[in-house]
C-alpha positions in Angstrom: -0.2 -0.1 -0.2 1.4 3.6 -1.2 2.0 6.4 1.7 0.9 9.5 1.6 4.3 10.1 -0.2 6.4 7.4 -1.7 9.5 9.2 -2.5 11.8 9.0 1.1 14.3 11.7 1.1 16.7 13.2 4.4 15.4 16.1 6.2 18.5 17.9 7.8 18.0 18.5 11.6 17.7 22.0 12.3 17.6 23.8 15.0 14.8 23.5 16.6 13.9 27.1 17.4 14.5 27.9 14.1 11.7 27.8 11.2 12.2 24.8 8.8 13.1 25.5 5.3 15.0 24.4 2.3 12.5 20.9 2.0 13.2 18.3 -0.9 11.2 18.0 -4.0 8.3 14.9 -3.5 9.3 12.1 -6.3 5.5 10.3 -6.7 2.0 11.8 -6.5 -0.4 9.2 -6.1 -2.8 8.3 -8.2 -6.7 9.2 -7.6 -9.1 6.2 -7.7 -12.3 6.0 -9.1 -14.7 8.2 -7.0 -17.0 5.9 -5.3 -20.9 6.1 -5.0 -22.9 7.1 -2.5 -26.8 6.5 -1.7 -28.5 9.4 -0.3 -31.3 7.8 2.2 -34.8 10.2 2.6 -33.9 13.3 0.9 -32.7 12.9 -2.6 -34.0 16.0 -4.5 -31.3 18.4 -5.9 -32.9 21.6 -3.4 -31.8 18.8 -0.6 -27.9 18.9 -2.3 -27.0 22.3 -0.8 -23.7 23.2 1.6 -23.4 21.8 5.2 -25.6 24.0 7.8 -23.8 26.4 10.1 -24.9 24.9 13.0 -24.8 20.9 11.4 -22.6 17.6 12.2 -22.1 14.6 9.9 -22.1 11.6 12.6 -21.0 8.2 11.4 -23.2 5.4 11.8 -20.6 1.8 11.5 -23.5 -0.5 12.0 -25.5 1.1 9.0 -22.5 2.2 7.1 -24.0 5.8 6.6 -23.3 8.9 7.8 -26.4 11.0 9.0 -26.1 15.1 8.8 -27.5 15.9 12.2 -28.8 19.8 12.3 -27.7 20.9 15.9 -31.1 23.8 16.0 -33.3 20.8 15.3 -31.6 17.8 17.0 -32.8 16.3 14.1 -31.2 14.4 11.1 -31.8 15.9 7.5 -30.3 13.7 5.4 -28.7 10.4 5.4 -26.3 9.1 3.3 -24.6 5.2 2.7 -21.3 4.7 2.5 -21.0 1.3 0.6 -18.8 -1.2 1.5 -18.3 0.4 5.2 -20.4 -1.5 7.5 -18.8 -1.5 11.3 -15.3 0.1 9.5 -13.8 2.7 12.1 -13.8 6.1 10.4 -12.1 9.4 10.6 -14.5 12.3 9.9 -13.1 15.5 9.1 -15.6 18.5 8.0 -16.0 21.9 6.8 -19.2 24.2 5.7 -18.3 22.6 2.4 -16.3 20.1 2.2 -16.5 16.4 4.5 -13.1 14.2 3.8 -13.8 10.6 5.2 -10.7 7.8 6.0 -12.0 4.5 6.5 -9.3 2.7 8.9 -9.9 -0.8 7.2 -9.4 -0.2 3.9 -7.5 3.3 4.4 -9.1 4.8 1.8 -9.5 9.0 1.6 -12.4 10.5 -0.2 -13.3 14.0 -0.3 -17.0 15.2 -0.5 -18.3 18.2 -1.9 -21.4 19.1 0.1 -22.7 21.3 -2.4 -23.9 18.6 -4.5 -23.4 15.4 -2.2 -20.8 13.4 -4.6 -17.8 12.4 -4.2 -14.6 14.7 -5.5 -12.1 12.5 -5.3 -10.5 9.0 -3.3 -7.2 8.1 -2.7 -5.4 5.0 -0.8 -3.2 5.2 2.5 -1.9 2.4 4.6 -5.0 0.6 6.3 -4.8 1.2 10.2 -4.0 4.1 12.7 -1.0 6.1 11.9 -2.3 8.2 9.3 -5.2 11.0 10.1 -6.4 13.8 8.0 -7.2 17.5 8.9 -9.6 20.1 7.4 -9.9 23.7 7.9 -11.6 26.1 5.3 -10.1 25.3 2.5 -6.8 23.3 3.3 -6.3 20.1 3.6 -3.3 17.7 5.1 -2.8 14.1 5.7 -0.7 13.4 8.8 1.3 10.2 8.5 2.8 10.1 11.6 4.6 6.6 11.3 6.4 7.8 8.8 6.9 11.3 9.8 5.3 13.2 6.8 2.9 15.8 6.9 1.6 16.5 3.3 -0.6 19.4 2.4 -3.7 18.2 -0.1 -6.0 20.4 -2.6 -9.8 19.2 -0.5 -11.2 19.3 -3.7 -8.8 16.6 -5.3 -7.0 15.5 -3.4 -3.9 16.1 -5.0 -0.6 16.9 -2.9 0.0 21.3 -2.7 3.7 21.9 -2.8 6.1 20.2 -1.0 5.9 17.6 2.3 7.1 18.6 5.8 9.1 15.9 7.0 10.1 15.0 10.6 11.7 12.0 12.5 9.3 9.0 12.4 6.7 9.2 15.5 4.9 12.1 15.3 2.1 13.2 17.4 -1.0 15.4 16.7 -2.1 16.6 13.9 -5.2 19.1 14.2 -6.0 22.4 13.5 -6.1 25.5 15.5 -8.8 28.1 15.4 -6.1 30.4 13.2 -6.0 27.7 10.6 -2.6 26.4 11.7 -1.9 22.9 12.5 0.3 21.6 15.3 2.6 18.6 15.1 4.4 17.5 18.1 7.7 15.4 17.2 8.9 13.6 20.6 11.9 12.4 19.6 13.1 16.2 19.3 11.0 17.6 22.5 8.9 19.8 20.1 5.3 21.3 18.6 5.6 22.9 14.8 2.5 25.1 13.9 2.4 24.7 9.5 0.6 27.4 8.2 -1.5 26.2 4.9 -0.2 28.0 1.5 -2.8 29.2 -0.2 -4.3 27.5 -3.3 -4.4 28.5 -6.6 -7.3 29.2 -8.4 -8.5 26.3 -10.5 -7.1 28.0 -13.8 -3.4 29.1 -12.3 -1.0 26.5 -13.4 1.9 29.0 -11.6 3.9 26.8 -8.9 2.7 27.5 -5.2 5.3 27.1 -2.4 5.4 24.9 0.4 4.4 25.5 4.0 5.6 27.8 6.5 6.7 26.0 9.6 7.1 27.4 12.7 8.8 24.9 15.7 8.9 25.5 19.7 10.8 23.8 22.1 8.3 22.2 24.8 10.1 19.2 26.2 13.5 17.0 26.2 13.8 14.9 23.2 12.5 11.5 23.5 9.4 12.4 25.9 6.0 11.2 25.5 4.1 14.2 24.5 0.5 14.8 23.9 -1.5 17.5 21.6 -4.5 19.5 21.6 -5.1 22.7 19.4 -6.6 26.0 21.1 -8.7 29.0 19.5 -5.1 30.6 18.5 -1.9 27.9 19.5 -1.3 24.5 20.7 -1.9 22.8 24.5 1.2 20.1 25.1 0.8 17.5 28.0 4.8 16.4 28.6 3.5 13.1 30.0 7.2 11.9 30.7 7.9 15.2 33.1 4.6 15.7 34.4 4.3 19.5 32.6 1.5 21.2 30.3 2.9 23.6 27.9 0.6 26.0 25.7 1.9 27.8 23.2 -0.6 31.3 22.3 0.9 34.1 19.6 4.5 32.7 20.1 4.2 32.9 23.5 5.1 29.2 25.5 3.8 28.6 28.8 4.9 26.2 31.6 2.4 24.2 34.3 4.3 21.6 36.3 1.5 18.9 37.0 4.2 16.6 38.3 2.7 16.8 41.8 -1.0 16.5 40.3 -0.6 14.2 37.5 -1.0 10.0 39.0 -1.2 9.0 35.6 -0.3 9.3 32.4 -3.3 12.0 31.0 -5.0 12.8 27.8 -6.4 15.4 26.1 -8.8 16.0 23.6 -8.3 16.9 19.8 -9.6 20.4 20.0 -10.3 22.6 23.2 -12.5 25.7 22.9 -11.7 28.4 25.3 -9.1 29.3 28.0 -9.0 26.5 30.2 -7.4 22.9 28.9 -8.8 19.6 30.5 -5.7 16.4 31.2 -8.2 13.5 32.3 -6.2 11.2 33.7 -8.4 8.0 32.8 -6.1 5.2 35.1 -7.5 7.8 38.3 -10.6 8.7 36.4 -9.9 12.2 37.4 -9.9 15.5 35.4 -7.2 18.6 35.6 -8.7 22.0 34.4 -5.3 24.2 33.6 -6.6 27.9 33.5 -4.2 30.4 31.2 -3.0 31.5 34.4 -1.4 28.2 35.6 -4.1 27.8 37.8 -5.4 24.0 38.4 -9.0 22.8 39.5 -9.2 19.1 40.3 -12.6 17.0 40.1 -12.8 12.9 39.9 -15.5 11.5 37.8 -18.2 8.9 39.1 -18.1 5.4 38.3 -15.5 2.4 37.8 -12.5 1.3 35.1 -10.2 3.2 33.2 -12.6 3.6 29.6 -12.9 7.1 30.1 -12.7 9.7 26.7 -10.5 12.9 27.2 -13.1 15.7 28.7 -14.7 18.7 26.2 -14.3 21.4 27.6 -17.6 23.5 26.2 -19.3 26.9 27.5 -18.0 26.7 30.9 -18.9 23.0 31.2 -16.4 19.9 30.9 -17.8 16.4 29.0 -16.3 13.4 30.1 -17.2 10.3 28.0 -17.2 6.6 30.0 -17.4 4.3 26.9 -17.6 1.4 29.6 -21.2 2.9 30.7 -22.2 4.1 28.1 -22.3 7.6 29.9 -21.3 11.5 29.4 -20.4 13.4 32.4 -20.8 17.1 32.7 -19.2 19.3 35.2 -19.3 23.0 36.0 -16.4 25.2 36.3 -15.9 24.3 39.7 -16.0 20.6 39.4 -19.3 19.6 40.2 -21.0 17.2 38.9 -24.5 19.2 36.9 -25.7 16.5 34.7 -25.6 12.7 33.7 -26.1 11.7 30.1 -26.8 8.1 29.5 -27.4 6.3 26.3 -28.4 2.9 24.5 -24.5 3.2 23.6 -21.9 0.6 23.2 -18.2 0.7 22.1 -16.0 4.7 21.6 -18.1 7.8 22.2 -17.0 10.9 19.9 -16.9 14.6 21.9 -16.6 17.3 19.0 -17.9 21.3 19.5 -18.5 22.4 16.3 -20.5 25.3 15.2 -22.0 26.7 18.6 -22.8 22.9 20.0 -21.7 20.0 21.3 -22.4 16.9 19.6 -22.0 13.4 21.0 -22.0 10.5 19.0 -21.4 7.0 19.3 -21.1 5.2 15.5 -22.4 1.5 16.9 -25.5 2.9 18.1 -28.6 5.2 16.7 -28.9 7.8 18.8 -26.9 10.5 19.0 -27.0 14.0 20.9 -27.0 17.8 21.2 -25.6 19.8 23.9 -26.4 23.6 23.2 -25.0 26.8 24.7 -27.3 26.3 27.7 -26.2 22.5 28.2 -29.8 21.2 27.0 -29.7 18.1 26.1 -31.6 16.5 22.9 -31.7 13.6 21.3 -31.0 12.3 17.9 -31.9 9.6 16.4 -29.6 8.6 13.3 -31.6 5.9 11.7 -34.5 7.4 9.7 -38.0 4.7 10.7 -35.7 2.8 12.8 -37.2 1.4 16.1 -34.8 -0.6 18.9 -37.0 -3.2 20.7 -36.8 -4.4 23.9 -34.3 -3.1 26.7 -30.7 -2.4 27.0 -28.9 -5.6 28.2 -27.8 -4.7 32.0 -24.6 -3.3 33.0 -22.0 -6.2 33.9 -20.8 -5.4 37.4 -17.6 -3.3 37.3 -14.2 -5.2 37.0 -12.6 -5.8 40.1 -9.7 -2.9 40.6 -5.9 -4.9 40.0 -3.5 -5.0 43.2 -1.5 -1.8 42.4 2.0 -1.5 42.8 5.4 0.1 41.4 6.2 -0.8 38.4 8.6 -3.9 37.7 12.4 -4.3 36.5 12.2 -3.5 32.6 13.6 -6.2 30.2 16.6 -6.4 28.1 18.5 -3.5 28.7 21.2 -3.1 26.1 23.9 -0.7 24.9 25.6 -0.1 21.9 28.3 2.7 21.9 28.7 4.6 18.6 31.3 7.6 18.2 31.2 9.0 21.4 27.5 8.2 22.2 25.5 5.1 23.2 22.2 4.2 22.4 19.9 1.9 25.2 17.3 0.2 24.3 15.0 -2.1 26.8 11.7 -4.0 26.7 8.8 -3.2 29.0 8.6 -3.4 32.7 6.0 -4.9 33.9 3.1 -2.3 35.2 1.5 -3.8 37.9 -2.0 -2.3 37.8 -0.8 1.4 37.3 0.1 2.5 33.8 4.3 3.3 33.3 4.4 6.9 32.9 7.9 7.2 31.9 11.5 5.6 32.3 15.0 7.1 33.4 18.0 5.7 32.2 21.4 6.7 34.0 25.0 6.4 33.4 28.0 8.6 32.5 26.8 10.9 34.9 23.9 11.8 33.2 20.0 11.4 34.0 17.3 11.6 30.7 13.6 10.7 31.2 12.3 9.2 28.8 8.1 8.5 27.4 6.8 5.3 28.6 6.5 4.5 24.5 10.1 5.7 23.7 12.2 2.6 25.4 15.5 3.6 23.5 17.1 7.1 24.1 20.9 8.3 22.9 23.3 9.0 25.1 25.9 11.9 24.0 28.6 13.8 25.4 30.5 10.5 26.2 34.2 9.4 25.9 35.8 7.5 23.3 37.2 4.8 25.0 35.7 4.3 28.5 33.8 2.1 29.4 30.1 2.9 31.0 27.0 1.4 31.8 23.8 2.3 31.7 20.7 1.3 34.1 16.7 2.1 33.3 13.9 2.2 35.7 10.0 2.9 35.1 8.1 5.2 36.7 4.5 5.0 37.6 1.6 6.7 39.7 3.1 4.2 42.9 6.8 5.7 42.1 10.2 4.0 41.0 10.0 0.3 40.0 13.9 -1.2 40.5 16.1 -1.1 38.2 18.5 -2.8 35.4 21.4 -2.6 34.6 23.0 -2.6 30.6 26.1 -4.4 29.3 29.3 -2.2 29.8 30.3 -0.6 26.2 32.9 1.8 24.9 32.2 4.3 22.3 34.9 4.2 19.4 35.1 6.2 16.4 35.4 3.1 14.6 31.4 2.3 14.3 29.9 0.8 11.1 27.5 2.2 8.2 24.2 1.4 8.8 22.2 -0.6 6.0 21.1 1.7 3.6 17.5 0.9 3.4 14.8 -1.3 5.0 12.0 -3.0 4.0 9.2 -4.4 6.0 6.4 -7.2 4.9 3.7 -7.9 7.3 2.5 -11.8 6.4 -0.7 -13.7 7.2 0.6 -15.3 10.7 0.7 -12.1 12.3 4.6 -11.9 12.2 6.4 -8.9 10.4 9.6 -10.1 8.4 11.9 -6.9 8.8 15.3 -7.2 6.3 17.8 -5.1 5.1 21.2 -5.4 2.9 24.6 -6.1 4.8 26.0 -2.8 6.7 29.5 -2.1 6.0 31.8 -2.8 9.1 34.5 -0.3 8.0 37.0 -2.8 8.7 35.3 -4.9 11.9 33.2 -7.2 11.7 29.1 -7.0 12.3 28.1 -8.9 14.6 24.2 -7.9 15.1 21.6 -5.5 13.9 19.2 -4.1 17.0 15.6 -3.2 15.2 13.3 -0.6 16.3 9.8 -0.1 15.6 7.8 3.2 15.2 4.3 3.7 15.5 2.5 6.8 16.2 4.1 8.8 19.1 6.2 5.5 20.0 9.8 4.2 19.2 10.8 0.6 21.0 13.0 -1.7 20.1 11.7 -4.8 19.0 14.5 -7.4 18.4 17.8 -8.1 17.3 19.2 -10.2 14.8 22.9 -11.5 13.2 21.5 -11.7 9.8 20.2 -9.3 7.8 16.8 -10.5 8.4 14.5 -10.0 11.4 10.9 -11.7 12.1 8.7 -9.9 14.8 7.0 -12.4 16.2 3.3 -12.6 16.3 1.2 -10.6 18.8 4.5 -8.6 19.5 3.1 -5.4 17.3 -0.3 -4.3 17.9 -2.6 -5.6 15.0 -4.2 -2.9 12.7 -1.9 -0.4 14.3 0.8 1.2 11.2 4.7 0.3 11.7 7.9 1.3 10.3 11.4 0.2 11.4 14.7 1.0 11.8 18.2 -0.6 12.1 21.5 0.0 13.7 24.5 -2.0 13.1 26.9 -3.2 16.0 30.4 -4.5 15.5 32.1 -7.3 17.2 33.8 -4.2 19.3 29.9 -3.5 20.4 30.1 0.0 18.1 27.2 1.0 16.5 26.3 2.9 14.1 23.3 5.3 13.3 19.6 4.2 12.3 19.1 3.6 9.3 16.6 5.2 6.9 13.1 4.5 7.8 11.3 1.5 6.2 8.2 1.3 4.5 5.1 1.1 6.7 3.5 -1.9 7.4 0.0 -2.8 9.5 0.3 -6.1 10.9 -2.3 -8.7 11.2 -3.0 -11.9 11.4 -6.4 -14.1 11.2 -9.9 -12.5 12.9 -10.6 -13.4 16.4 -13.3 -15.2 17.6 -17.1 -14.1 16.4 -18.5 -12.4 19.9 -21.5 -13.4 21.9 -22.4 -16.1 19.6 -26.4 -17.1 19.9 -28.4 -19.6 18.0 -32.0 -20.4 18.6 -34.6 -22.6 17.2 -36.9 -20.8 14.7 -40.1 -21.5 15.5 -42.1 -21.2 12.4 -40.1 -23.6 10.1 -39.3 -27.0 10.5 -35.4 -27.8 10.5 -34.0 -24.2 10.7 -31.7 -22.5 13.2 -31.3 -18.3 13.7 -27.8 -17.7 14.3 -26.2 -14.1 15.8 -23.2 -13.3 17.0 -21.3 -9.5 17.3 -18.7 -9.0 15.3 -14.6 -10.8 15.8 -11.9 -8.3 16.2 -10.6 -7.9 12.8 -7.1 -8.2 13.9 -5.6 -5.8 11.6 -7.5 -6.5 8.3 -11.3 -6.0 7.5 -13.3 -8.8 8.2 -14.9 -9.9 5.3 -17.4 -12.5 5.6 -17.7 -15.5 8.1 -18.0 -19.3 8.1 -20.5 -20.9 9.5 -21.5 -24.5 9.9 -24.5 -26.1 10.9 -25.0 -30.2 11.5 -22.2 -30.4 9.1 -23.7 -27.9 5.9 -21.1 -24.9 5.8 -22.4 -21.5 4.7 -20.7 -18.2 3.8 -22.3 -14.9 4.7 -21.3 -11.0 5.0 -23.3 -10.0 7.7 -23.8 -11.0 11.4 -26.4 -13.3 11.3 -27.5 -16.4 9.5 -31.1 -18.7 9.2 -29.3 -21.9 8.0 -32.8 -25.0 7.1 -32.4 -28.2 5.8 -32.2 -30.0 9.1 -34.1 -32.7 10.7 -37.0 -32.1 12.9 -36.2 -32.1 17.1 -32.8 -32.3 16.0 -29.4 -30.8 18.6 -27.1 -29.4 16.1 -23.6 -28.0 17.0 -23.0 -24.4 15.5 -19.9 -23.1 15.2 -18.8 -19.3 13.2 -15.6 -18.1 12.1 -14.6 -14.8 10.8 -12.7 -14.6 8.1 -10.2 -12.0 6.5 -7.4 -11.7 4.0 -5.4 -13.8 6.6 -7.4 -16.4 6.6 -10.1 -18.0 8.5 -10.4 -17.2 12.9 -10.7 -18.9 16.1 -14.1 -20.6 15.8 -16.7 -19.8 18.5 -19.6 -22.8 19.2 -22.7 -23.0 20.3 -25.5 -25.8 20.1 -29.4 -25.3 18.9 -32.5 -27.7 18.0 -34.7 -27.2 15.4 -38.6 -27.1 16.3 -40.1 -30.9 16.8 -43.4 -32.0 16.9 -45.4 -31.3 19.5 -46.4 -33.5 22.8 -49.6 -33.7 24.3 -50.1 -34.9 27.9 -53.9 -35.3 29.1 -53.9 -33.9 33.3 -57.1 -33.7 34.0 -61.0 -33.6 32.6 -64.6 -32.8 34.1 -68.0 -32.8 33.0 -71.5 -31.1 33.2 -74.6 -32.6 32.2 -74.1 -31.1 28.7 -70.6 -30.1 28.3 -66.9 -31.8 29.1 -63.1 -29.7 29.6 -60.5 -31.5 29.4 -57.2 -30.3 30.5 -53.5 -31.2 29.4 -50.1 -29.5 28.7 -48.2 -29.2 25.6 -44.5 -29.6 24.8 -44.4 -27.0 21.4 -41.0 -28.7 21.1 -39.1 -24.9 20.6 -42.6 -24.2 18.2 -45.6 -22.1 18.4 -48.3 -24.6 18.6 -52.5 -24.6 17.9 -54.7 -26.7 19.9 -57.9 -28.3 19.5 -60.2 -31.0 20.6 -62.2 -33.5 19.1 -64.8 -36.4 19.7 -66.1 -38.9 16.8 -67.5 -37.0 13.7 -67.8 -33.9 15.1 -65.9 -30.8 14.1 -62.8 -30.1 16.0 -63.2 -27.2 18.5 -60.2 -24.9 18.8 -59.3 -22.9 22.0 -55.8 -22.4 23.9 -53.4 -24.9 24.5 -53.8 -25.9 28.2 -57.2 -26.6 28.3 -60.8 -26.4 25.8 -64.2 -27.4 26.6 -66.9 -28.8 24.3 -70.5 -28.6 24.7 -73.7 -29.6 23.1 -73.2 -33.1 24.8 -76.0 -35.5 25.6 -76.0 -35.8 29.9 -75.3 -38.9 31.1 -73.3 -40.0 27.7 -69.5 -41.5 27.5 -67.3 -39.7 25.0 -63.8 -40.0 23.9 -62.1 -36.9 23.4 -58.9 -36.1 21.4 -56.8 -33.3 21.7 -54.5 -32.4 18.6 -51.1 -29.9 19.0 -50.2 -28.8 15.7 -47.0 -26.5 14.6 -44.5 -26.3 12.0 -42.8 -29.6 12.5 -46.3 -31.6 13.4 -48.5 -32.6 15.4 -49.2 -34.4 18.2 -52.4 -36.3 20.4 -53.8 -37.6 23.3 -57.3 -38.9 24.3 -59.0 -38.9 26.9 -62.4 -40.6 27.9 -65.2 -38.8 30.4 -69.0 -39.1 31.0 -71.3 -36.5 31.4 -73.1 -35.9 33.7 -76.9 -37.0 34.6 -79.7 -33.8 33.6 -82.5 -33.9 36.0 -85.8 -32.1 36.1 -88.5 -31.8 38.3 -91.9 -32.7 38.0 -94.3 -29.4 38.5 -97.6 -29.0 39.4 -98.1 -26.2 41.8 -101.9 -26.0 43.4 -104.1 -22.7 42.5 -105.8 -20.4 45.3 -109.6 -21.6 45.5 -112.0 -24.3 44.4 -110.8 -27.4 42.2 -107.8 -25.7 41.6 -107.2 -25.7 44.9 -106.2 -29.4 45.3 -105.4 -30.2 41.9 -101.8 -30.9 41.9 -102.7 -33.2 44.9 -102.9 -36.4 43.1 -103.5 -38.7 39.7 -107.3 -37.5 38.4 -110.0 -39.0 35.6 -109.2 -37.3 32.6 -106.1 -35.1 32.1 -104.0 -34.0 35.1 -100.6 -32.6 35.6 -97.3 -34.6 35.9 -98.5 -37.8 33.4 -96.2 -40.0 32.2 -96.8 -41.7 28.8 -94.9 -44.2 26.8 -95.8 -41.6 24.0 -95.1 -38.1 23.0 -99.3 -37.5 23.4 -101.5 -37.5 25.9 -102.8 -41.1 25.2 -104.8 -42.4 28.0 -104.2 -45.5 27.0 -100.6 -44.7 26.6 -100.2 -43.7 30.1 -97.9 -45.6 32.3 -98.2 -43.3 35.6 -98.3 -40.3 37.1 -95.5 -38.4 38.9 -96.3 -36.6 42.5 -95.1 -32.7 42.3 -91.9 -32.3 43.7 -90.2 -36.0 42.1 -86.9 -35.0 40.6 -86.5 -37.4 37.6 -83.3 -38.2 35.5 -83.8 -36.9 31.6 -82.5 -38.3 28.9 -83.5 -36.5 25.3 -86.3 -34.3 24.1 -88.8 -35.3 21.3 -91.5 -33.1 19.5 -95.3 -34.0 20.4 -98.2 -33.1 21.0 -98.6 -29.3 22.4 -99.0 -29.6 26.6 -100.3 -26.7 28.2 -99.4 -26.6 32.1 -101.7 -23.0 32.6 -101.5 -21.8 36.6 -99.7 -24.7 37.6 -96.5 -24.0 36.1 -96.2 -20.2 35.0 -98.6 -20.7 31.6 -95.5 -22.7 30.3 -97.1 -24.5 27.3 -95.0 -26.2 24.8 -94.8 -29.1 22.1 -91.4 -30.8 23.6 -91.1 -33.9 25.5 -88.5 -35.0 27.7 -87.7 -38.8 28.0 -87.6 -39.6 31.7 -86.6 -42.3 33.7 -89.9 -43.5 34.6 -90.3 -47.2 34.7 -87.8 -47.6 31.9 -87.5 -44.7 29.3 -90.8 -42.7 28.5 -92.4 -39.3 28.4 -93.4 -36.2 30.1 -94.2 -33.4 28.8 -91.4 -30.0 29.4 -94.6 -27.8 30.3 -94.8 -30.2 32.8 -90.8 -30.9 34.2 -88.7 -28.0 35.4 -84.8 -28.8 34.2 -82.5 -28.1 36.4 -79.6 -25.8 35.8 -81.7 -23.2 34.2 -85.0 -25.2 32.7 -83.1 -24.6 29.1 -85.1 -27.4 27.0 -81.4 -26.4 24.4 -79.2 -28.2 26.1 -80.9 -31.6 25.5 -80.2 -33.7 22.7 -83.2 -34.8 20.1 -84.0 -38.3 21.3 
């Protein structure tokens, strides 16, 4: 992959107090790629393709691979734009009112978008991973290659190089504009900070050559100190993490504020600070130290546990600090009092940016953002149009147990190599023992040198050739200084070998990095070994030694996804060392992806032989994850999403699910879980009950992981649908035995169970109530000649020859069924009851009584009896 400037030229070091000049000519201009297509979502008409609103900001949504333009005034999204092939990619977004520049960290591609047309105007490649950044201010743009130490101005309209690049030693930091349009870059190797003023772009019609950016450099620290940068409204703030000093450069004046007794761990700064107060955040101690322009310091503590704090951002007299682990942003007033707690359904990184008089809080992995105005009113923004998030957020995990904290251990592999009146001392990291290492201290030859925690080598100068020296190194953390470890003895000499003339690096798929170089000239002595150092953004450390011309850096030694370049020092058989070689090309270590996270698989209730699988993205380990391999029940499939539905399996089958992520290096470690396909339901009858005309069957159903529907049936009759717990069937004959079948059905099939149940007998009461006077007063007392109440016949008519008896009033008779017959009128003797229905009862066998003379129990409803 090409870097931002492929021509490697040597920069002649100059006095750190002078303006840089005499820059070399660039060798190769990068060819532009074809513009990638973007899709505007929701608002696609021409009148919506306008310049960015003064109070708006573009926010990235990694889960949807899209940008949302958020209006700070309304706290609403007015335009959404899809960025193809960038789903779940981390994205650097840099913007002005008219221009938007994106850098995809997974692919390294930089794209320029004209906000007046919503069209990509140009793209250019860079090395993927952390280490390259883009800065944009009005009509000026810079690409900063921190690893190589190259700063290149671009025309933001075409991404074409402008003028000559500014070159520094490898491992610079910073790269953001202040409010006056100057780009600030810190150079830890020299202990300096530079203000770069961009050249004015030529008009499109002009073809005259342009000059180079103007550079002004200031001393801010000792060489090899670890430096962190935050640009100001007019100038820069530089935190010297090694010495515990905050240095500000404002209007050309440098001011120092000592913080060594205040900072209890490595501090961080926001990229940009608005206002006169600079907040320094110490994540490990959850503290923020606000340093005023007069040097006064006010400190306060952020609530909660853990060390995943982002840098506090100053905004409108308050400080906002994001806790990514808790998904919370805390707001403090100028005195350090907690004034607000902003919570969201956030997981992953939180980005805070002050823009256009608003503070925008964005979670790239979440659907919502927040906008805070200068009155500190907080409003929620839905970044996804028509998106509805269901369910409650998962419970917050318990805070991690705090580790035992103590002084650091001794540095490992402390070694020294002599040069001409100098020596290079290098070492491997010391154990931090629970508190992040702040600095390393190197002592020897009457000198004491302090270097940053990520600068694990230093050159000791002003030595005497022919005299032997030893050097000791110890680490310092918040608990104090750890034990020392002493180097080998070295004797400086003028007879030093040459450095290798060039160095090349190659990242391999197994996670290793191969660094190679041609054999160096020993200048009359034998080259005994070569010492290799790796440089990343703001860091420089030894990675190993080799006796030949190649070193394989072990997998895991370097951070995957981070850019590195390498230098090599030759050491002869007398222990004399060369200067460092030219810096190598930049590589990004990578290996196969990590195991997919949070793998879960479950039954698909409405599909037979099918399981649904879902997981969270795997750690990419230096190259984008291009897909996932899903194996279920011996079947293999490939998907690009983080979910899959796999069918074609057996019903009720237990299957093992394996998922592996795939990137350029191959398939990574598998995540494993189990699942079961939907099975045919099983029915278990738990009981039954009956009345005279209805029966209820109770049961349980094992739905087999599916969604079951249930019915109750009897022979020759339609089934009755009901809940899968109990169903009642009515319209039955009293005193009758039935066999009922319960059927449960789901996507995989059906299950049944039977239950026998007899209905209760139905009784009626022979009813004849005497009148008040005369013959009516004794009418019901006994059976009489002619017609009388409560007479019972073998047929359904009042036929004297077929009468079989008479029932005394109040007699309880068992009823079987009903039959139409002669109409009978009970007059006053049974509430004027008149009917053609006759009821078959148990009286000298099965015989009939008019319903007019029989009141059925349970409401006297003739409809409950079946027809005979």
